[in-house]
KEZATI-57418 format. One record per residue: x, y, z of N, C-alpha, C in turn; residue in three letters. Coordinates in steps of 0.1 Angstrom, whole numbers, plus 5000, padded with zeros to 4 digits. Layout:
! KEZATI-57418
XYZXYZXYZala
...
END
This chain:
! KEZATI-57418
435225584727435625674739434725784741unk
434325854730433525964731432125924737unk
431625814732430325764737430325724752unk
431525664757431625634771431625764779unk
432325864774432425994782431026054783unk
430226044772428826094773428026024783unk
428225884783427525804792427825834807unk
429125854809429525894823428926024827unk
429026124818428426264821426926254823unk
426226164816424826154817424426094831unk
425225984835425025924847425226024859unk
426326094858426626194869425626304870unk
425126354858424126454857422826394863unk
422426274860421226214866421326194881unk
422526154886422626144901422526284907unk
423226384901423226514907421826574907unk
421026564896419726614895418826544905unk
418926404907418126334917418426384931unk
419626404934419926454948419426594949unk
419426674939418926814939417326814941unk
416626714935415226704936414826664950unk
415626564956415326524970415626634979unk
416626704977417026824986415826934985unk
415426954973414327054971413027014978unk
412726884977411526834984411626844999unk
412926815005413026825019412926965024unk
413527065016413427205020411927245020unk
411227205009409827245008408927185019unk
409227065023408526995033408727065047unk
410027105049410327165062409727305063unk
409327365052408727495053407227495055unk
406627385054405227365056404827385071unk
404027485074403627515088402327445092unk
402127415104400927355109399727465109unk
398527415109397427505109397427585122unk
397127715120396927815131395727895129unk
394827895139393527965138393828115139unk
394928165146395128305147396628335145unk
397028345132398428365128398628515126unk
399728565132400028705130401428715125unk
401828805116403128825112403128935100unk
404328955095404529045084404728975071unk
404129015060404328965047404929065037unk
406029025031406629105021405929075007unk
405429185001404529174989405129254978unk
405229214966405529284955404329354949unk
404329474944403129544939402329464928unk
403129394920402429324908401729194912unk
401929164925401229034930399829064936unk
399529184938398229224945397129224935unk
396029154938394829144930393629174939unk
392829264933391529304940390429274931unk
389329214936388129194928386929214937unk
386329324936385329364945385929394959unk
385329334969385929354982386829234986unk
387129154976388029034979389529074974unk
390429044981391829064977392728934979unk
393828924971394628814971396028844966unk
397028784973398428814969399328704974unk
400528684968401428594972402628674978unk
403128634990404128704997404928605005unk
406028665011406928585020406928645034unk
406828555044406928605058408328625062unk
408428655075409828685081410828565079unk
410328445078411228325077411328275062unk
410928365053411028335038410128225034unk
409028195042408028105038407028175028unk
406728125017405928185007404428145010unk
403528235011402128215015401228275004unk
400128195002399028254994398028325003unk
397928455003397128525012395828575006unk
394728565013393428615008392528655019unk
391628745016390728795026389728905020unk
388928965029388029065024388329195030unk
388229305022388529435026387429495035unk
387829575044386829625054386029755049unk
386629825040386129945035386629985021unk
385930075014386330125001387630195002unk
387830265013389130335015390330235016unk
390130125022391230025023391529965010unk
390429945002390629884989391329984980unk
391030114981391730214973393230224976unk
393430214989394830224994395630104989unk
395029984989395729864985396029864970unk
395029914962395229924948396230034944unk
396530124952397530234949398930194953unk
399130074959400430034962401330014950unk
402430084949403330074937404730054941unk
404930004953406229984958406229844966unk
407329764967407329654976406929704990unk
406129624997405629665010405529545019unk
405729585032405529475042404229505049unk
403329405049402029425054401929335068unk
401529405078401229325091399829275090unk
399729145091398429075089398128975100unk
396928945101396528825109395428745102unk
395428615103394428535097394528385100unk
393928305093393928155095395028095086unk
396028035092397027965085396627825082unk
396727775070396227645066397227575057unk
397327435059398027365049397127345037unk
397827305026397127305013396627155011unk
395327145010394727005009394926944995unk
395026804996395026734984393626734977unk
393526714964392226724958391326614963unk
390026654965389126554971388526454961unk
388726484949388026394938389126344929unk
388826224923389726164913389726264901unk
391026284896391226364884390926514886unk
390726554899390526704902391826774901unk
391726904897392926984897393726984910unk
395026954910395826944922396327074926unk
395627144934396027284937397327284946unk
397527164954398727164962399927154953unk
399927064944401027064935401327194927unk
400327264923400427394917401127494926unk
400627494939401227594948402727554951unk
402927424953404427384956405227424944unk
404727414932405627454920405927604920unk
405127684927405427824929406127854942unk
406427744949407127774962406227804973unk
404927804971403927834981403727714990unk
403827725003403727615012402427615021unk
401827725022400627745031399727845025unk
398427835030397427935026397128015039unk
396928145038396528235048395228295044unk
394128245050392828285047392128375058unk
391028445054390328525063391228635069unk
392028685060393128775064392628915067unk
393128975077392929115080394229195079unk
394229305072395529385071395529485083unk
396529475091396729555103397529685101unk
398629665094399529785092400329775079unk
400929885075401629905062402929965065unk
404029915058405329965059406129935046unk
406630045040407330035028408629955030unk
408929865021410129775022411329845014unk
412529845020413629905013414629785011unk
415229784999416229674996417429695003unk
418129585007419329585015420629555007unk
420329514994421529484985421129524971unk
422129544962421829584948420929484940unk
421129354941420329264934418929274938unk
418529274951417229294956416629424950unk
417429524950416929654945416529644931unk
417329574922417029554908415729474907unk
415629364914414429284913413129364917unk
413229444928412129524932411829624921unk
412829684915412529784905411829724893unk
412129594889411529524878410129494882unk
409829454894408429434898407629564898unk
408229674902407529804901407229834886unk
408229814878407929834863406829744858unk
406829624862405829534858404429584862unk
404329624874403129674880402629804873unk
403529894870403230014863402729984849unk
403329884842402829834829401429774830unk
401229704840399829644842398829754843unk
399129854851398129964853397930044840unk
399030054833398930124820398130044810unk
398329914809397529834800396129824804unk
395729834816394429834821393529954816unk
394230054811393530174805393130154791unk
393630054784393330024771391929974769unk
391329984757389929924755389929774759unk
388729734762388529604769389329484762unk
389029454750389729344743391229364742unk
391629484738393029514737393729504750unk
393029544761393629524774393929384778unk
393029294775393229154778394429094770unk
394529134757395629094749396929144754unk
396929274757398229344761398729284774unk
397829264783398229214796398829074795unk
398228994787398728854786400028844777unk
400028924766401128914757402328994760unk
402229104768403329184771404029154784unk
403129124794403729104807403228974814unk
402528894806402228764811401228764823unk
400328864823399328884834397928854828unk
397228754834395928724830394928764840unk
394028864837393128924846391828834847unk
390828874854389728794857388828774844unk
389028864834388328854822388928764811unk
390128724814390928644804390228514800unk
389728434811389128304808387828324800unk
387128434803385828454796386128494781unk
387028584779387328644766388028534757unk
388728444763389528354756388928214756unk
387728204757387028074756387227994743unk
387128074732387328014719388827974717unk
389728054722391228024722391427894729unk
390827874741391027754748390527634741unk
389227644735388627534729389427484717unk
390127574710390827544698392327494701unk
392627504714394027474718395027564714unk
394727694714395627804710396127884722unk
395927824734396227904746397727924747unk
398527834741400027854741400427984735unk
399628044726400028164720400028284730unk
399328264741399228364751400028344764unk
400928244763401928214773403228274767unk
403828364774405028424770406128314768unk
406628314755407628204751408428264740unk
408928164731409928194720409428314711unk
408128314707407728414699407828554705unk
407528574718407628694724409028744727unk
409928644729411328674731411828714718unk
411528664707411928694694411528844691unk
410328884694409829014692410629114701unk
410829074713411629154722412929184717unk
413729084712415129094708415029174694unk
414029144686413929224673413829374675unk
412829404684412629544687413829614693unk
414529554702415729614708416829624698unk
416929524689418029534679417729654670unk
416429664665416129784657416329914663unk
416029914677416230044684417730074686unk
418529984689419930004691420630044677unk
420029984667420630014653420430154650unk
419130214654418930354652419730444660unk
420230384671421130464680422530444677unk
422830374665424230354660425130274670unk
424430184676425130094685425529964678unk
426829924679427329814672426629674675unk
426829584666426129454668426729384681unk
428029394682428629334694428129394707unk
427929524708427429594720426029554722unk
425229544711423829504711423629364717unk
424529274713424429144719424729134734unk
425729224738426029224752424829284760unk
424229394755423029454761421829354762unk
421629274751420529174752420929064763unk
422129034764422528934774422128984788unk
422229124790421829174803420329204805unk
419629234793418229274794417229154793unk
417729044787416728924786416328874800unk
417328864810416828824823415828914829unk
415929044826414929134831413529114826unk
413529074813412229034807411628914813unk
412428824819411928704826411128754838unk
411528854846410728904857409528974852unk
409729064842408629144837407529054831unk
407928944825407028864818406328754827unk
406628754840406028674849406728544853unk
407828514846408728404851408228264848unk
407428244838406928114835408028024830unk
407727894830408727784826409027804811unk
408027824803408327844788409027964785unk
408828084793409528194791411028184795unk
411228104806412628074811413327994800unk
412727904794413327814784413827904772unk
412827984767413128074755414228174758unk
414228234770415328334773416628264775unk
416628154782417828074785418528024772unk
417627974763418227924750418828044742unk
418128164742418628274735419928324741unk
419928324754421128374762422328284758unk
422128144759423328054756423728064741unk
422728084732423128104719424028224716unk
423528344721424328464720425628454727unk
425728384739426928374746427928294739unk
427428174733428328094725428828164713unk
428028244706428528324695429528424699unk
429328484710430328594715431628534719unk
431528404725432828344729433528264718unk
432828274706433428204694433328054694unk
432328004702432127864704431027824694unk
431127704687430127664678428827624686unk
427727684682426527654689425827534683unk
425527434692424827314689423427324696unk
422427334688421127364693420727254704unk
421027124702420627024711421327044724unk
422627084724423427114736422727224744unk
422327334736421727454742420427404749unk
419627324742418327284747418527194760unk
419527114760419827024772420327104784unk
421227194782421727284793420527364799unk
419727414789418527494794417627414803unk
417327294799416427204807417027174821unk
418327144821419027114834418927234843unk
419227354838419227474846417827504851unk
416927494842415527514846415027424857unk
415427294856415127204866415727224879unk
416927294879417627324891416827434899unk
416327524891415527634898414027604900unk
413527514892412127474893411927334889unk
412127244899411927094896410527054891unk
409627144894408227114890407927144876unk
408727214869408427274856408027154846unk
408727044847408426934838407126854841unk
406526894852405326824856404026904851unk
404227024846403127104842402927084827unk
401727104822401427094808402327194800unk
402427314804403127424798404627384797unk
405127334807406627294807406827174797unk
405927084798406126964789405926994775unk
405027074771404827114757405927204752unk
406327294761407527384757408727304754unk
409127224762410427144760410227034749unk
409126974748408926874738408926934724unk
408127044723408027104709409327174705unk
410027234715411227304711412327194707unk
412227074714413126974710412826914696unk
411626904693411226854679411526964668unk
411427094672411827194662413227194658unk
414027144667415527124663415727024652unk
414826924651415026814641414126834629unk
413126924629412226934618412227074613unk
413427144615413527284611413327304596unk
413627204588413627214573412327174567unk
411327144576410027104571409227234566unk
408227214557407427324554406527364566unk
406027484565405227534577404027444580unk
403327394569402127304571402527174578unk
403627114572404026984577404627004592unk
405227114595405727134608404627144617unk
403527224614402427234623401727104625unk
401627014615401026884616401826794626unk
403126794624403926704632403926754647unk
403926884649403926934663402626904670unk
401526904662400226874668400126724671unk
400626644662400626504665401326464678unk
402526534680403326504691402826554704unk
402126664703401626734715400226674720unk
399526604711398226554714398126464727unk
399126374728399026284741399126374754unk
399926474754400126554766398826644768unk
398226694757397026774758395926694763unk
395726574758394626484763394826444778unk
396126424781396426384795396026494805unk
396126614801395926724811394526784809unk
393926784797392626854795391526754792unk
391826624788390826524785390026554773unk
390326654765389526684753390326734742unk
389826744730390526794718389626824707unk
389826934700389026984689389526934676unk
388626894667389126834654389826954646unk
389527074648390027184641391327234647unk
391827174657393127234664394227244654unk
394527134647395727134638395427244627unk
394227254621394027354611394027494617unk
393527504629393527644635395027684638unk
395827594643397227634645397927674632unk
397627604622398327634609397727764603unk
396427794605395927924600396128034609unk
396028024622396028134632397528174635unk
398428084637399728124641400428224632unk
400428214618400928324610400228454612unk
398928444613398128574615398528634629unk
398728544639399028594652400428664652unk
401428604646402828644647403028774638unk
402328784626402528894617401429004618unk
400328984625399329084626399029114641unk
398629014649398229044663399329104671unk
400429034671401529084680402029224676unk
402329254664402629394661401529494664unk
400329454662399129544665399029574680unk
399229474688399129494703400329574708unk
401529554703402629634707402529784702unk
402129804690401929934685400830004693unk
399729934696398630004703399130044717unk
399829954724400329984738401330094738unk
402130104727403230204726402630344723unk
401530344716401030484712399830524720unk
399230444728398030484735398130614743unk
399330634750399430744758399430874751unk
399730884738399731004731398731014718unk
398430894714397430874703396430774706unk
395530804716394430704720393530664709unk
393330764699392330734688392930614679unk
394230604678394830504670394530364676unk
394630364690394230234696392930184694unk
391930284694390530244691390430184677unk
391130234667391030184654391730044653unk
392930034660393529904660392729794668unk
391929844678391129754685390029684676unk
389629754666388729694656389329584648unk
390629594644391329494637391529374646unk
391829394659391929294669390629214671unk
389529294670388129234672387829134661unk
388329174648388029084637388828954639unk
390028964644390828834646390128754657unk
389728814668389028754679387728684674unk
387028754665385728694660386028574652unk
387128574644387528464636387728344645unk
388528364655388828254664387628194671unk
386728294676385528254683384628174673unk
384428224661383628154651384128004648unk
385427994647386027854644385827764657unk
385827824669385627744681384127694682unk
383227754675381827714676381527614665unk
382427584656382227474647382227344654unk
381327254652381227124659382527044657unk
382926974667384226894665384926874679unk
384326924690385026904703384726754707unk
385826694710385826544713386326544728unk
385326494737385726474751386326324751unk
387626324751388226184750388226114763unk
388426184774388426124788389926124793unk
390026084805391326084812392225964808unk
393425994803394325894800395225864812unk
395525734813396525704824397925744819unk
398825754829400225794827400925694817unk
400725564820401325464812400925474797unk
399525494796399025494782399525624775unk
399625734782400125854776401525844772unk
402325774779403725744775403825664763unk
402925564762402925474750402525564737unk
401525644739401125724728402225824724unk
402925874733404025974730405125904724unk
405525784728406625714722406225674707unk
405025624705404625594691404525724682unk
404125834688404025954680405426004676unk
406425994686407826034683408425934672unk
408025804673408525714663407925744650unk
406725784649406125834636406925944630unk
407426034638408226144633409626104630unk
410226024638411725984637411925884626unk
411025794622411225694612410325704601unk
410525794591409625814580409425694572unk
410425604571410225484563409225384569unk
409025394582408025304589406725384593unk
406525494586405425584590404125514589unk
403825424579402625364578402325264589unk
403425194595403225114606402925184619unk
403625294620403425384632402025444631unk
401625484619400225544617399125444622unk
399325324617398325224621398325194636unk
399525194642399625174656399025284664unk
399225404659398725524666397225534665unk
396625504653395125504652394525404661unk
395225284661394625174669394725204684unk
395725264688395925304703394825414706unk
394625514698393625614701392225564701unk
391925484691390525424691390325324702unk
391325244705391325144716391125214730unk
391925324731391825404744390525474746unk
389925524735388625594735387525494739unk
387525374733386525274735386725224750unk
387925204755388125154768387625244778unk
387825384776387325484785385825494785unk
385225494773383825524772382925404773unk
383425284770382725154772383525064780unk
383625084793384424994802383724864803unk
384524764807383924624809383224614822unk
383524704832382824704844382324844848unk
381224844855380624974859381225024872unk
380925134876381425184888380525294894unk
380625304907379825404914380825514920unk
380425634916381325744919380725844929unk
381425874940381025974949381826104947unk
381126214947381826344944381826424957unk
382926474960383126564971383026714966unk
381826774969381526904965382027014974unk
382726974985383327074994382327135003unk
381127075005380127115015380027025026unk
380027085038379926995050378426965053unk
378226845058376926805062376626845076unk
375526905079375126945092373926865097unk
END
């Protein structure tokens, strides 16, 4: 009887989510506007969305019809740039530019910028934009006021972190508010090579630190545990906005919220139920989350951690790397032989040394800047270690996996984890699949001629 009830609930949830996805796609499609060579209108922009690099500016905003646009253009003067950079409140900008639909990628396996924009709710691009006028935006309801205030706080935190020493600034921006500046990709090349980029995406580790710091602070203020839990239930959603609102951060906060809410209501907390409800709620707000590498890894690895919580740290790291490898190869086409070792070695250092160091540095810089300079030296040592490991030979360019082959690899990997008694059979199958896939990609039976669209018109 219990199994039948679960099956019915599962079918109903599947039908409901399918209808929701269809509705989301219809709404998104209806918001796509046709190309316009001379588009004029007002864009509502949050201060933390504005980015300036030289005389080039870019931001995401909503027009009068709530259509989200990616806006870019060139500034006319240094005074205009200074004024744009000084914006610290939600503002309505009167602009004109060229409205464009978002093109599909022109080459096979090229990054799909259209899908990325749609996942952010962005339906059109506004290029060659000129700013005509400025007007401060005032909230019309309490919820909008709170959201605006959180964006203002995030923008102030960004400007504060930008005063830190160069390397500390990059770490603080990404780890504290989920903001990756122009220097991030350059400074984090070693992190990317070793597959450690997940450490710099706000997720469970950062939510744990946030909760731990607040609990310690409230304890010093003689606030009871019950009141502390209630305050955390209210403050964690605020951290979602301040942290940039990524899918992995949403998952971590939602699971923490449901766990604390269940404890407060006296209900037994079942981790798998919490994980399932979190996934459903996340898909309701962002159906694209499960299509991104970050979303796939976040939910897959958190699902596995529920079942392997009693494993040793080394065995846990090894299992998580085996399970995540098919997804990483599907999205990045490459893998480093030291990735598993680096995760096992670096993650404890990161959680016990780097995170506290960055938080302490950011918290004390405004009155003890000398301490930040000393702490920056320690951070430089960690960064040098990661960079040195990334230079060790071992980068394997595997190639593009098909979706079907990726699913097979993922199923076999999960079987390797779920059935320890059959591990040797799954190990043999997994090695065979990887070797066979590598040979098939690099030594195909038939040749091919490839034309590459480089985005240049022929005249």
